[in-house]
C-alpha positions in Angstrom: -26.3 -9.0 39.6 -23.4 -11.0 40.6 -23.0 -14.9 39.6 -25.5 -16.2 42.6 -28.3 -13.8 41.7 -27.7 -15.5 38.3 -28.0 -18.7 39.6 -30.6 -17.9 42.0 -33.4 -16.3 38.8 -32.2 -19.4 36.6 -33.9 -21.9 39.8 -36.7 -20.0 39.5 -37.2 -20.1 35.9 -36.8 -24.5 36.2 -39.3 -24.3 39.2 -42.0 -23.2 36.8 -40.6 -25.4 33.7 -41.6 -29.3 33.4 -37.9 -30.2 33.3 -38.4 -34.3 33.4 -37.4 -34.7 29.4 -34.9 -31.5 29.6 -31.7 -33.7 28.9 -33.6 -34.5 25.6 -35.5 -31.7 24.6 -35.4 -28.1 25.4 -38.8 -27.0 24.0 -40.2 -26.4 28.3 -37.6 -23.7 28.1 -38.2 -21.8 24.3 -42.0 -22.0 25.4 -41.6 -20.7 29.0 -39.8 -17.8 27.7 -41.9 -17.3 24.8 -39.8 -18.0 22.3 -39.4 -19.7 19.0 -36.2 -21.6 18.1 -35.1 -21.2 14.2 -32.1 -23.0 12.6 -29.8 -21.2 9.7 -25.9 -21.5 8.3 -24.5 -18.9 10.3 -20.8 -17.2 10.0 -17.7 -19.0 11.2 -17.6 -18.2 15.1 -20.9 -17.0 15.1 -23.2 -19.3 17.3 -27.0 -17.8 17.4 -28.7 -14.7 18.1 -32.0 -13.5 19.3 -35.1 -10.9 17.6 -37.7 -9.8 19.6 -40.7 -8.8 17.2 -43.1 -6.3 18.1 -45.4 -9.3 19.8 -43.0 -9.6 22.4 -42.5 -13.4 20.5 -38.4 -13.9 20.8 -37.2 -15.3 17.9 -33.7 -17.4 18.4 -31.4 -18.3 15.7 -29.3 -20.9 16.2 -26.2 -21.9 13.8 -26.9 -25.1 12.2 -23.1 -25.9 10.9 -22.3 -26.9 15.1 -22.6 -29.3 16.9 -25.9 -30.7 18.8 -24.3 -29.6 22.1 -23.2 -26.5 21.2 -26.6 -25.2 19.7 -28.4 -26.5 22.5 -25.8 -24.5 24.6 -26.5 -21.4 22.7 -30.0 -21.7 22.8 -29.9 -21.7 26.8 -27.9 -18.8 26.7 -29.8 -16.6 24.6 -33.2 -17.4 26.3 -30.9 -16.0 29.2 -30.8 -12.8 27.7 -34.4 -13.1 27.5 -35.0 -13.6 30.9 -32.5 -11.8 32.7 -33.5 -8.4 30.0 -29.5 -8.8 28.9 -28.4 -7.4 25.7 -26.2 -9.1 23.9 -22.1 -7.8 23.7 -20.5 -10.4 21.8 -18.0 -8.3 19.7 -15.9 -10.8 18.2 -14.8 -12.8 21.5 -15.2 -16.3 20.7 -18.0 -17.9 23.0 -15.3 -20.1 25.2 -13.5 -17.5 25.7 -13.1 -15.8 29.5 -10.8 -13.4 28.5 -11.9 -9.6 27.6 -15.9 -10.8 27.5 -19.0 -9.1 28.6 -19.9 -9.5 32.3 -23.6 -9.9 30.3 -22.1 -13.1 28.3 -20.4 -14.4 31.0 -23.9 -14.4 33.5 -26.0 -15.7 30.4 -23.5 -18.5 30.6 -24.0 -19.0 34.0 -27.6 -19.2 33.3 -27.2 -21.3 30.5 -25.2 -23.9 32.6 -28.2 -24.0 35.0 -30.7 -24.8 32.5 -28.8 -27.6 31.0 -28.1 -29.3 33.8 -30.6 -28.6 36.2 -29.2 -29.0 40.1 -31.8 -31.9 41.4 -31.4 -34.1 38.3 -27.7 -33.5 38.7 -27.2 -35.0 42.3 -29.7 -37.0 41.6 -27.9 -38.7 38.5 -24.4 -38.0 39.1 -22.2 -41.4 40.8 -21.0 -41.2 44.1 -17.2 -41.5 43.0 -14.4 -39.7 42.8 -14.2 -37.7 39.6 -12.5 -39.3 36.2 -12.4 -38.8 32.7 -14.8 -41.1 32.3 -17.6 -39.9 35.1 -16.7 -36.6 33.5 -17.7 -37.6 30.3 -20.4 -39.8 31.1 -22.5 -36.4 32.8 -21.7 -34.4 30.1 -23.0 -37.1 27.3 -26.2 -37.5 30.0 -26.9 -34.1 29.8 -26.0 -33.3 26.2 -23.0 -30.6 26.7 -19.1 -30.2 26.8 -16.2 -31.9 28.7 -15.7 -28.3 30.5 -19.0 -27.4 31.7 -19.7 -30.9 33.2 -16.9 -30.8 34.9 -17.5 -27.0 36.2 -20.5 -28.3 37.6 -19.0 -31.0 39.2 -17.2 -28.8 41.5 -19.7 -26.4 42.2 -22.1 -29.5 43.0 -19.6 -31.6 45.1 -19.7 -32.3 48.7 -16.2 -32.8 48.8 -13.3 -29.7 48.7 -13.4 -29.5 45.0 -12.8 -27.0 42.4 -12.7 -26.6 38.4 -10.2 -23.8 36.9 -10.2 -23.0 33.1 -7.0 -21.5 31.4 -6.3 -19.6 28.3 -2.9 -18.9 26.8 -1.2 -20.3 30.0 -2.8 -17.8 32.5 -6.1 -19.0 35.1 -9.2 -17.2 33.7 -11.6 -18.7 35.7 -12.3 -20.8 39.2 -15.2 -22.4 39.9 -15.3 -23.5 43.6 -17.0 -26.0 45.9 -19.2 -24.4 49.0 -16.5 -26.6 51.3 -13.9 -24.4 49.4 -15.4 -21.3 49.5 -15.7 -21.3 53.2 -11.9 -22.2 53.9 -11.3 -19.3 51.8 -9.4 -21.1 49.2 -8.6 -19.1 46.6 -7.0 -19.4 43.2 -5.8 -15.9 41.6 -7.1 -15.3 38.0 -5.0 -13.7 35.4 -1.8 -15.8 37.3 0.1 -18.1 35.1 -0.6 -22.0 35.6 1.7 -23.3 38.3 4.4 -25.0 37.8 4.1 -28.3 39.0 0.8 -28.6 38.2 -0.7 -31.0 36.0 -2.0 -28.5 33.8 1.2 -26.8 33.6 2.7 -30.9 32.1 0.1 -31.2 29.8 -0.4 -27.8 28.2 3.8 -28.1 27.8 3.3 -31.0 25.1 1.1 -29.1 22.4 -1.1 -31.4 21.9 -4.7 -32.3 23.2 -4.0 -35.1 26.0 -5.7 -35.5 29.4 -3.7 -36.6 33.0 -4.1 -37.0 36.3 -2.1 -37.3 39.1 -1.9 -36.1 43.2 0.2 -32.9 43.6 0.5 -30.2 46.3 -2.4 -28.1 47.9 -0.6 -25.1 47.9 0.7 -25.6 44.4 -2.6 -24.3 43.5 -4.5 -22.0 46.7 -3.1 -19.1 48.0 -1.4 -18.5 51.2 -2.1 -22.3 51.7 -0.8 -24.9 54.3 2.0 -26.6 53.0 2.6 -30.9 53.1 -0.9 -31.4 52.0 -2.2 -32.8 48.6 -4.5 -33.2 46.1 -5.8 -34.8 43.0 -5.7 -33.1 39.6 -7.5 -33.8 36.8 -6.4 -32.4 33.5 -7.1 -31.3 29.9 -5.8 -29.0 27.4 -6.9 -28.2 24.0 -4.5 -27.9 21.5 -6.3 -25.7 18.9 -7.9 -22.6 21.1 -4.6 -22.8 23.6 -6.9 -23.8 26.6 -6.5 -26.2 29.6 -8.9 -26.9 32.2 -8.1 -29.0 35.7 -10.9 -30.1 38.0 -8.9 -30.0 41.7 -10.2 -32.3 44.4 -9.4 -34.3 47.9 -11.2 -35.7 50.9 -12.3 -33.3 53.9 -9.7 -34.5 56.6 -7.2 -33.2 54.3 -8.9 -29.5 54.5 -6.9 -27.3 56.4 -8.4 -26.3 59.8 -7.9 -22.3 58.9 -10.4 -19.1 60.2 -12.5 -17.6 57.8 -13.8 -13.9 58.4 -17.7 -12.7 57.5 -15.9 -11.7 54.3 -14.8 -14.9 53.2 -11.3 -13.7 53.5 -8.6 -16.2 55.2 -7.6 -15.2 58.7 -3.8 -15.4 59.2 -2.4 -15.4 63.0 0.0 -12.7 63.4 0.7 -13.3 66.8 -2.2 -11.7 68.3 -1.5 -9.4 71.2 1.6 -10.6 73.6 -0.1 -12.2 76.6 -0.7 -9.7 80.0 1.5 -10.3 82.6 0.1 -8.0 85.2 3.2 -5.6 84.9 3.1 -1.8 83.5 5.0 -1.7 80.9 5.9 1.6 81.8 7.5 4.4 82.5 10.8 3.3 80.8 14.3 3.9 80.6 13.8 6.3 77.4 12.7 9.7 78.0 10.6 12.0 76.0 12.7 14.8 74.0 
């Protein structure tokens, strides 16, 4: 099950639910999943779990010590396990970390983001302006989610060429790209180091919780990319977890005119075959031995 399959399943689930008040109340999702919410004080780093009773009822327990924002995400994440019928595999890996996380957990995170920020609602509310710290925080507050989750959502649903990059301990872990960037074959290599010259590199080097926005070259971020074009980068560093995020965007006219194969891979011009002249290239002067 790839990311697109997960998103489609989430949207099919949402389509059966009245989401008019979902930003304030997740009950419609809970009822649709045949579940009940229980809040309890769990151990540090334990956000929640689900137990299914013999009658098919699911009991979702969330950590009452965590923030309301985090509890909302946990509820949606556990609903994802129920709807997608995927086993949990937390294995002591922090929920904010992409490193070594089981594919089931990443899939459920994707499903949860769709539930928390239904795309039709998002598109009807998001201001039609360039992103900023204020705008992303506004959307996070509107949907009761985290700043990184809102930034990722902004990138994936943006009409403009846009990407959201998550980095941990100085390495790229995940990149979400807008449709236009995917179609252009823009690629940011997972596990690559944070590129020197990026805003992300600068804010992480500070060693403190900080954020900044600046203009940088597009080829700093994208592999095998045309030089001489710029983009805007909004980056934030979280010192406690050594996590850095960046939102990248630019105008459509600054998107390189490139050819992409049917597999979404950029096609580089290698010069092709030489132009035909009408003269046969044989026989040559050398003879076969």
